[in-house]
C-alpha positions in Angstrom: 23.0 -2.2 25.8 22.0 -0.3 22.5 21.0 -3.0 19.5 22.9 -1.6 16.3 20.0 -1.8 13.6 19.2 -0.7 10.3 15.5 -0.3 8.6 15.2 -1.4 5.4 12.0 -0.2 3.1 10.8 -2.5 0.0 8.5 -1.7 -2.2 6.4 -5.4 -3.6 4.3 -5.3 -6.6 1.7 -7.9 -6.6 -0.6 -8.9 -8.6 -4.3 -7.1 -9.1 -7.7 -7.9 -6.8 -5.3 -8.4 -3.8 -7.0 -7.3 -0.1 -5.6 -6.0 3.6 -6.1 -9.8 4.8 -4.2 -11.7 1.2 -1.6 -8.7 1.7 -0.5 -9.9 5.0 -1.1 -12.8 4.7 1.5 -13.3 1.2 4.3 -10.8 3.8 3.4 -13.5 6.6 4.6 -16.5 4.0 7.2 -14.7 2.5 10.9 -15.6 2.8 12.9 -12.9 3.5 17.1 -13.9 3.2 19.2 -11.5 4.2 23.1 -12.9 4.1 25.8 -11.1 5.5 28.3 -12.4 7.7 27.5 -9.4 10.2 23.6 -10.0 10.4 22.7 -11.4 12.9 18.8 -11.3 12.8 16.4 -10.4 10.5 12.5 -9.2 11.9 9.0 -7.1 10.1 8.4 -4.7 12.0 5.0 -3.6 10.1 3.2 -2.5 7.2 3.6 0.7 6.3 1.8 1.2 3.5 -0.2 -0.2 0.8 -2.8 0.7 -2.2 -5.6 -1.7 -3.3 -7.2 -1.0 -6.7 -11.2 -1.1 -6.3 -11.7 -2.1 -9.7 -15.4 -2.2 -8.5 -15.5 1.2 -8.4 -13.7 2.3 -11.5 -16.9 0.6 -13.0 -19.5 3.1 -11.6 -19.8 6.7 -13.1 -20.4 9.1 -11.1 -23.9 11.0 -11.3 -23.4 14.2 -12.6 -26.2 17.0 -12.6 -26.7 18.9 -15.8 -27.6 21.8 -13.9 -25.1 22.1 -11.0 -23.6 25.8 -11.1 -22.6 25.6 -8.4 -18.4 25.6 -9.3 -19.1 28.3 -11.7 -17.4 31.5 -10.8 -19.5 34.3 -11.2 -17.6 37.1 -11.3 -18.3 41.0 -9.9 
């Protein structure tokens, strides 16, 4: 017998400073509630995507070589 189901995507906005491990923990600890007479069960299948801002990376200054002209276009 085939199951009847629907996939639902949910986007969670989290406080900054999260890691992949902390995101996994948050999702595991959440109380998901789907209440309807026709819903018999629900489960979290997978984490589809995450975005983790690297605050440390934003503080670093990229090195710029003032003599590098490799990205300039010189026409013929």
